[in-house]
N, C-alpha and C positions, 0 to 999 in steps of 0.2 A: 508655219504655221498653225499648225491641224496637229502638231509637236506642242502646244499651249497647254491646252485642255487635257492633258494627259502627260504631261512638270509637273501644273498644279497639282492634280490629282494622286505624281506620286511622289510628291511633296508630304501636302498632308499624310499620305500614309504614311513616310519617313516619321513627321514629327508626334503623330497618334497611335502611331502602332497598327495592327492587324486586327480587328472584330477579333471579341474570341470565339473563338474554338477547342476541335480536341488538343489542344496545345496546352491551354487557354486549362482544360478543367484537371488534367492533371494539377495544372500545379495550386483548383484548390478542393481538391480529394482528400480526403478525410488524411489525416497522420494516421501510419502505418504502427498498429496494436505497441504496447512497449513488452521488450523480448523480455525483461527481468520480471515481466509483472507473472503471479501466479498462474496456474493451469484452475481447468474445473478441479482436473484430482487430484490435488496441491489442495484446495480450500474446500473439496468435502473433508477430507483429509483432515485436515489442520478443526474444520468445527470438528469432528468428532473428537476431534483428545481433546478442546477446550473442553468439549461435554460431555468426555469422564471421568479426562484428570486434574482441571480449573477451576471444574462448580464447585469440588470440592471446600475450597478456600474461600472462593472471588466471587461464587452466588452464579449462576447465570444468565443476569443480566451484569455482572463484573461486579458490582458494587463492596465486596468483601465481603456479603455476607454467607456465605459458605454455611453447610451446614459444623465442619470441621473449625472453620472461626471462629465461636465461642473455647474453648479451648487454648488459639493463638496469642501468643507477645512477643510481637509485633502481632498486631492483625494488620490481615491482609490487603492490600494497596486495593484500595475504589479505581477501579480501572475506568469510572467514566466521568473524572474530575475532570474537568478541561486545564486548572492549574494544571493537574499532574502531564496529563496527555502534553500540550502545549512546553512538557517543564523537559521533557526526553523526546533522546532523538531515536530513529531505527533502527541504532545498529542496538545503544542503549537495551532495547529490548530485546530485540533479535539475543544476546546475548543471554541477559534470563532467561530466556526463553531454554533454550542449550541449557547453561552451565546453572543456573540458579542465583541465587538470589547474594552468592560468596563471591560472584562473579564481579561485579558490582559495590563491591562494601555493604553490601544486604544483605536480612538477614539468611539464617543458610536453612527457614524452616521451610523457606519457596524453594526447591527442588529444582535440581535440572534436570533437563531429558536426552539425555548422551544418546539417546538411540535416534535421534533428531539431525545428528551430528551429518551425516549423509547424506540430508534430507533436506537442503536451501530448500527448496521452492513453500515444502512444508511453513519451512520458520518462516515464509514471505509470506504464505500464506494466515500462518498463526499471527505474526506483525500490525496484517490487515483488519484482522477480525480484533484485535484487543484496542488498533487504531480505531474499528466502528462503532468502539461501547460506548466512547466519550461523546455526553449532554451538553 
């Protein structure tokens, strides 16, 4: 008869599980960082590249109003437009960054950056930068 409380306790334990402990803490820990996310160094290089190469046409805020934009036809893409941002894929943006406008059937006035072909982290960071310009 002394086993009955123990049996009830074990049954309740089996039905409800054990209380939160170290094993449960592991289940609720934050998910690991995205292994494909650009590194801090990639992000810094991408920011510098945007400022040095892209702002000439796209402008500092990406609105397509850079110093060289006045003489271009068609005008540079306004990278801040939500409609455009929603209409293109990440692969599309990366293709333009690497190979220029002709790679996606757009203007040859948008030059490629062949020096970035071996730097996928920097290209990804530039894509993230462009995505961050959306309003």
